C-alpha positions as MATLAB code, in Angstrom:
seq = 'MSQSGPCLWTQLPQSSQSPCDRYKHACCSCDGSVYILGGRGSGCLRDFWRYSVVRNEWTELTCTNEAAPEELEEHSMVAHEGFLYVFGGMLDSAYTKCRCALWVFDVAQQKWVNWQGKKSSLETQMPTNRKGHSGVVLGSAMLLYGGLVDIRGSSQEFWSLDFDTMAWSLLTGSSGPGPRHSHSAMVYQDYMYLFGGLKGLREQRDFWQWNSTNDMWTLLRTKSGPSKLMGHSAVAYKDSMLLFGGGESQNSPNNCLWRYSFATQTWQQLATLPGSKPPDKIHHCCTGLGPRYSVGSLYSCSGLQPRLDDKLRPFKNRCFPAPLTFLGSEVAIELQTLSLDKSNGGKGSTKSSDFSNGIERAIGNNLTFENKAFRKQWNTTEEDLLDESDGNIVQHQPDLLLVLGGRPCSIHSPLSLWQMTLSD';
ca = [
      -6.934    7.360    5.877;
      -8.881    4.453    6.156;
     -10.848    4.242    9.561;
      -8.971    3.190   12.684;
      -9.835    0.315   14.775;
     -10.913    0.077   18.233;
      -7.888    0.610   20.609;
      -6.832   -1.020   24.177;
      -5.909    0.614   27.205;
      -4.049   -0.717   29.711;
      -3.145    0.855   33.288;
       0.566   -0.216   34.130;
       0.842   -0.991   37.577;
       4.082    0.929   39.368;
       6.065    0.288   42.065;
       7.121    2.295   45.347;
       9.858    3.248   43.620;
       8.237    5.429   41.208;
       7.172    9.092   41.065;
       3.883   10.014   42.968;
       1.001   11.027   41.316;
       0.591   14.701   39.556;
      -0.402   16.892   37.102;
       0.727   19.760   34.934;
       4.025   17.995   34.643;
       5.608   18.035   31.698;
       7.540   14.763   30.057;
       9.300   13.952   26.606;
      10.715   10.586   25.344;
      14.567   10.143   24.479;
      17.081    7.476   23.910;
      14.470    4.970   24.665;
      13.400    6.119   27.915;
      11.024    9.005   29.361;
      11.093   11.787   31.065;
       9.096   13.656   33.774;
       9.790   16.629   35.707;
       7.716   18.914   38.000;
       4.035   19.226   38.405;
       1.818   19.504   41.596;
       0.646   16.913   43.718;
      -0.270   18.183   47.623;
       2.563   21.269   46.196;
       4.253   22.163   43.565;
       7.610   19.158   42.891;
      10.874   19.684   42.118;
      11.408   16.052   41.291;
      12.691   14.678   38.013;
      12.718   10.858   37.009;
      13.213    8.590   34.176;
      11.132    5.432   33.097;
      12.813    2.474   31.167;
      10.050    1.338   29.132;
      11.731   -2.237   28.366;
      12.121   -2.788   32.154;
       8.880   -1.252   33.595;
      11.384    0.449   36.090;
      11.532    4.133   37.119;
      14.990    6.285   38.293;
      15.123    8.891   39.848;
      17.503   11.610   39.183;
      19.304   14.568   40.811;
      17.590   18.181   40.147;
      19.051   20.084   43.115;
      22.462   21.186   41.739;
      22.990   25.265   40.618;
      21.871   24.397   36.436;
      18.756   22.366   37.436;
      15.233   23.748   37.532;
      12.988   24.726   40.891;
       9.533   23.557   41.628;
       7.912   23.930   38.253;
       4.258   23.401   36.992;
       2.851   24.318   33.717;
       5.892   24.295   32.002;
       7.253   21.973   28.638;
      10.031   19.809   27.933;
      11.191   18.828   24.586;
      14.389   16.629   23.239;
      16.735   17.330   20.372;
      19.877   16.045   19.615;
      20.776   14.724   23.238;
      19.690   17.695   25.251;
      16.583   18.077   27.025;
      14.841   21.863   27.329;
      12.744   22.346   29.514;
      10.674   26.226   29.786;
       8.596   28.165   32.024;
       6.567   26.921   35.105;
       8.526   28.858   37.779;
       6.417   29.752   40.973;
       5.742   33.421   41.056;
       8.106   34.225   44.213;
      10.430   37.083   44.881;
      12.566   34.469   46.488;
      13.390   32.201   43.351;
      17.179   31.804   42.883;
      16.832   31.870   38.923;
      16.244   34.513   36.483;
      15.982   33.003   33.685;
      13.533   29.668   32.875;
      14.927   27.696   30.735;
      16.696   24.643   31.333;
      18.992   22.347   29.149;
      19.853   18.596   30.239;
      22.286   16.618   29.254;
      21.114   12.888   28.156;
      24.221   11.341   27.747;
      25.958   12.771   31.254;
      22.875   12.484   32.855;
      23.206   16.371   34.632;
      21.747   19.819   33.954;
      24.185   21.714   32.174;
      24.825   25.313   32.073;
      23.146   26.591   28.619;
      24.272   30.270   28.413;
      27.884   28.100   27.701;
      26.211   27.361   24.807;
      25.522   30.793   23.077;
      27.562   32.204   20.414;
      26.478   36.269   21.394;
      24.927   37.903   23.900;
      21.010   37.356   23.965;
      18.976   40.756   22.966;
      15.451   39.391   23.872;
      14.159   36.008   24.888;
      10.775   34.985   26.510;
       9.625   36.273   29.949;
       8.200   33.169   32.604;
       4.962   31.618   32.025;
       2.770   28.840   32.678;
       0.306   26.784   30.197;
       2.267   27.982   27.437;
       3.267   24.847   24.380;
       6.933   23.749   23.698;
       7.423   21.938   20.169;
      10.411   20.845   17.996;
      10.535   21.914   14.117;
      13.871   21.420   12.549;
      16.337   22.607   14.709;
      13.982   25.098   16.958;
      11.985   25.216   19.778;
       8.832   27.079   19.458;
       7.140   28.309   22.365;
       2.869   29.569   21.919;
       0.819   31.362   24.432;
       1.215   31.069   28.021;
      -0.099   32.779   31.402;
       2.155   35.635   32.070;
       1.460   36.821   35.633;
      -0.679   39.306   35.560;
      -0.999   40.273   32.304;
      -3.047   36.484   31.626;
      -2.926   34.751   27.872;
      -0.224   35.748   25.762;
      -0.150   35.527   22.020;
       3.455   35.618   21.988;
       5.519   33.001   19.712;
       8.719   32.276   20.172;
      11.699   30.249   18.728;
      14.726   28.745   20.046;
      17.215   28.386   17.413;
      19.258   25.387   19.111;
      22.578   25.728   17.368;
      22.894   28.962   18.272;
      20.698   29.462   21.147;
      19.383   32.838   20.262;
      15.494   33.729   20.470;
      13.828   35.624   18.184;
       9.716   36.459   18.462;
       7.783   35.157   15.231;
       5.000   37.630   14.201;
       3.608   36.476   10.989;
       0.083   36.363    9.836;
      -2.695   36.913   13.072;
      -2.995   33.402   14.376;
      -4.909   32.037   17.368;
      -4.594   35.119   19.883;
      -4.230   34.529   23.355;
      -4.074   31.115   24.416;
      -2.831   29.131   27.575;
      -3.955   25.567   28.413;
      -3.881   24.300   24.721;
      -2.283   21.721   22.655;
       0.408   21.830   20.076;
       2.537   19.161   17.978;
       4.399   18.922   14.715;
       4.044   17.179   11.427;
       5.959   17.942    8.480;
       7.150   21.473    8.404;
       3.644   22.818   10.083;
       2.549   23.071   13.564;
      -0.692   22.376   14.860;
      -2.887   24.375   17.689;
      -5.287   22.937   19.243;
      -8.323   25.061   21.970;
      -7.213   25.976   24.700;
      -8.270   28.840   27.105;
      -8.516   32.593   25.448;
      -8.201   34.049   28.966;
     -10.992   32.579   31.003;
     -13.190   31.191   27.702;
     -12.564   27.475   26.535;
     -11.827   27.296   23.002;
     -11.982   24.519   20.128;
     -10.828   26.223   17.223;
      -7.514   24.521   15.157;
      -5.004   26.120   13.901;
      -1.867   25.428   11.341;
       1.238   27.531   11.310;
       3.585   27.309    8.410;
       6.989   27.012    8.937;
       8.248   28.224    5.329;
       6.231   31.397    4.838;
       5.197   32.368    8.566;
       1.536   31.977    8.444;
      -1.169   31.185   10.370;
      -4.224   29.233    8.998;
      -7.489   28.614   11.002;
      -8.764   25.082    9.993;
     -12.437   24.526    9.472;
     -14.184   21.157   10.521;
     -17.788   20.175   10.685;
     -16.816   17.813   13.641;
     -14.307   17.224   16.292;
     -12.968   17.819   19.799;
     -15.466   20.395   21.536;
     -14.070   23.332   23.628;
     -11.169   21.675   25.441;
      -8.185   22.391   27.651;
      -5.493   20.880   29.923;
      -5.593   17.896   26.797;
      -2.356   16.607   24.879;
      -1.831   15.916   21.377;
       0.622   13.458   19.726;
       1.625   13.211   15.804;
       1.068    9.302   14.916;
       1.843    7.889   11.481;
       0.050   10.847    8.392;
      -2.415   12.001   11.775;
      -2.895   13.704   15.353;
      -4.044   11.600   18.371;
      -5.868   13.963   20.532;
      -6.484   12.832   24.285;
      -8.418   14.097   27.518;
      -8.696   17.867   28.812;
     -12.116   19.273   29.646;
     -14.168   21.928   29.411;
     -13.306   22.869   32.536;
     -11.149   22.237   35.425;
     -13.708   19.985   37.284;
     -14.987   17.633   34.052;
     -11.991   15.586   32.592;
     -12.712   12.902   29.785;
     -11.577    9.820   28.392;
     -11.880   11.199   24.419;
      -9.304   10.024   22.511;
      -9.668   11.323   18.783;
      -7.931   11.484   15.574;
      -7.043   14.038   13.007;
      -5.749   12.969    9.214;
      -3.977   15.154    7.926;
      -5.135   13.988    4.158;
      -8.533   13.569    4.325;
      -8.643   16.249    7.454;
     -11.321   14.696    8.911;
     -11.873   13.792   12.780;
     -12.438   10.436   14.420;
     -13.415    9.583   17.783;
     -11.652    6.275   18.456;
     -14.011    3.285   19.904;
     -11.660    1.627   22.602;
     -12.291   -2.424   23.192;
     -14.969   -4.222   25.295;
     -13.880   -3.790   28.841;
     -10.895   -1.487   27.640;
     -12.058    1.583   29.486;
      -9.218    4.898   29.372;
      -9.037    6.921   32.000;
     -10.781   10.566   32.424;
      -7.597   13.230   32.693;
      -6.929   17.101   32.356;
      -3.556   18.576   32.730;
      -2.058   15.184   31.755;
       1.045   14.446   29.598;
       1.360   11.945   26.978;
       4.227   10.772   24.384;
       4.215    8.004   22.001;
       6.658    5.205   21.322;
       7.479    3.324   18.734;
       8.034    3.645   14.668;
       4.478    5.310   14.102;
       4.913    8.181   16.782;
       7.518    9.714   14.411;
       7.408   13.121   15.893;
       7.768   13.834   20.041;
       8.380    9.968   19.945;
      12.135    8.311   20.954;
      13.139    9.443   17.676;
      13.281   12.659   17.852;
      16.097   12.735   20.280;
      18.071   12.056   17.981;
      20.450    9.226   17.216;
      21.331    8.560   20.494;
      21.647    4.487   20.638;
      19.584    3.025   23.653;
      22.018    1.124   25.202;
      21.425   -2.866   25.264;
      22.489   -2.481   28.691;
      21.267   -5.990   31.500;
      21.290   -7.758   28.114;
      17.319   -6.781   27.974;
      15.522   -7.723   24.430;
      13.244   -6.089   22.412;
       9.857   -6.325   22.513;
       7.250   -8.306   21.142;
       4.390   -6.638   20.219;
       1.319   -8.978   19.227;
      -2.202   -7.926   18.509;
      -4.171  -11.268   18.897;
      -7.354  -12.562   20.186;
      -7.886  -13.456   23.966;
      -6.531  -16.744   24.792;
      -8.393  -19.443   22.892;
      -8.594  -22.133   25.287;
     -12.748  -21.223   25.459;
     -13.163  -21.828   21.453;
     -12.036  -25.820   21.202;
      -9.449  -27.374   19.190;
     -11.517  -27.190   15.789;
     -11.910  -23.748   15.794;
      -8.021  -22.908   16.469;
      -6.967  -25.557   13.950;
      -9.727  -23.790   11.366;
      -8.187  -19.857   12.804;
      -4.317  -21.244   12.007;
      -5.414  -21.751    8.351;
      -5.836  -18.445    8.337;
      -2.236  -17.980    8.910;
      -0.892  -19.571    5.890;
       1.263  -17.679    3.052;
      -0.597  -16.812    0.260;
       2.373  -16.249   -1.240;
       3.653  -19.714   -1.137;
       0.627  -20.728   -2.531;
      -0.670  -21.493    0.840;
       1.838  -23.923    2.039;
       4.920  -24.169    3.942;
       5.425  -22.201    6.783;
       3.151  -19.589    8.509;
       3.695  -15.927    9.305;
       3.083  -14.126   12.515;
       1.562  -11.153   11.283;
      -0.913  -13.156    8.820;
      -1.753  -15.416   11.912;
      -2.764  -11.914   14.081;
      -4.364  -10.715   11.187;
      -6.547  -13.925   10.277;
      -7.660  -14.108   13.564;
      -8.558  -10.683   14.144;
     -10.871  -11.136   11.384;
     -12.200  -14.417   12.626;
     -12.957  -13.384   15.919;
     -13.346   -9.566   15.372;
     -13.081   -7.133   18.024;
     -11.931   -9.028   21.223;
      -8.653   -8.150   20.788;
      -5.484   -7.866   23.498;
      -1.868   -6.644   22.769;
       1.188   -8.191   23.967;
       4.527   -5.735   24.458;
       6.728   -7.560   26.507;
      10.465   -7.297   26.995;
      12.729  -10.224   28.370;
      15.995  -10.540   29.464;
      18.414  -12.379   27.463;
      19.982  -15.609   27.973;
      22.992  -15.688   26.613;
      23.939  -19.613   27.678;
      21.253  -20.503   25.773;
      20.134  -21.385   21.663;
      16.420  -20.997   21.541;
      15.690  -19.546   18.269;
      13.256  -17.280   20.292;
      16.145  -15.179   21.765;
      17.344  -12.181   20.484;
      19.665  -12.497   17.596;
      22.578  -10.110   16.911;
      21.377   -9.144   13.505;
      18.352   -7.714   15.660;
      20.523   -4.462   16.540;
      18.869   -1.299   17.777;
      16.598   -2.268   20.325;
      14.938    0.958   19.526;
      13.724   -0.401   16.058;
      11.747   -3.292   18.007;
       9.487   -0.839   20.326;
       5.882   -1.446   20.342;
       3.653    1.144   19.120;
       2.302    2.741   22.222;
       0.699    6.002   24.058;
       1.597    6.634   27.162;
      -0.792    8.539   29.737;
       1.568    9.769   32.621;
      -0.314   11.295   35.489;
      -3.237   14.305   35.448;
      -6.160   15.109   37.342;
      -8.063   13.113   39.288;
      -4.914   12.052   40.670;
      -4.223   10.425   44.240;
      -1.616   12.331   45.990;
       0.084    9.216   47.533;
       0.045    6.693   45.457;
       2.312    6.015   42.541;
       2.032    8.012   39.203;
      -1.091    6.921   37.183;
       0.235    5.470   34.303;
      -1.732    3.984   30.996;
      -0.783    2.823   28.050;
      -2.914    3.118   24.652;
      -2.625    0.353   21.271;
      -3.957    0.519   18.406;
      -5.247   -2.447   16.798;
      -4.606   -0.681   13.151;
];
């Protein structure tokens, strides 16, 4: 893997119709939208929201019917084939109405459903309620690792939920990370990767790989990489893992963004563009959007086709220098010559990608990114507008990493929402 270029961080202002700021919540992407559930603000929250990336709009969803979860914090939420699966995070209370810590949301119907109806047989075993565990999707199963289990402390249990039968199984295999909570986990190909977290009361920086084909854990030893972390997040990006935020303690959030290459087995701390400062965050949520975020992105929800309601057009996703007005006409003309199509002998039409790359070489790191959604004007013939052949709007999503909420937070303010775009 070549060294990554600098990245741009942008805070997305939120309207009053949006979730309040929070931490220890859960989020995931599905069907062209981002879903966020619960967490902690001034108290434990029960609200459930859907975020439209192409509109930058929030919609509050019902979370009050019998199949919906109660107030949750430090829970997990994953997407698979049109359903969201939420596990754990219940408050320890004798008054809770729910004795099972699993909930299922039907994305197409936009409602919580009774997951017991999906079972083919009676459950013989299943994990108890826990907090700070990790939940990922590998194949047709949800994998849960660790978590804080009431007074028993950190758990080292490793569970698998088969989505087809809704049957739980406890995975054993070789000895792995041991008791763990507030760690990160993600999936790449046939492997699950786990980093850091708390082992009892001690922060860790160990890095583990679990092989789904032989149920074996391997400790990955690297010379560099992140320090001890808890409350951080990890997502898959191309052939690598992005790890963001967290801290060595509850009160020491950082804004470091690391990239681990699975090909070279090396870490790289990513730089940011001048004037682009990522937020210090711990106990936040991250989700990746776009083709390069193949796992944990909106494609992982399965083949649901985003509806082109309200006649939204796809994103324009361009990486180019900041406005060139300060350069003068001669320099601007010189930059445009970099965009000539070399396959055409330097003659004829230009390609926007060549133009972007040429300008990037000329200006260096003074990059900005434009990711905008426009409504299609059906009564116009401008070539710039969406053509019917463009098809699925998801194919035009930009590659973005969204960071939602986390500490420090402003309890009475709209949710903190940041986007990160890599320049490579």
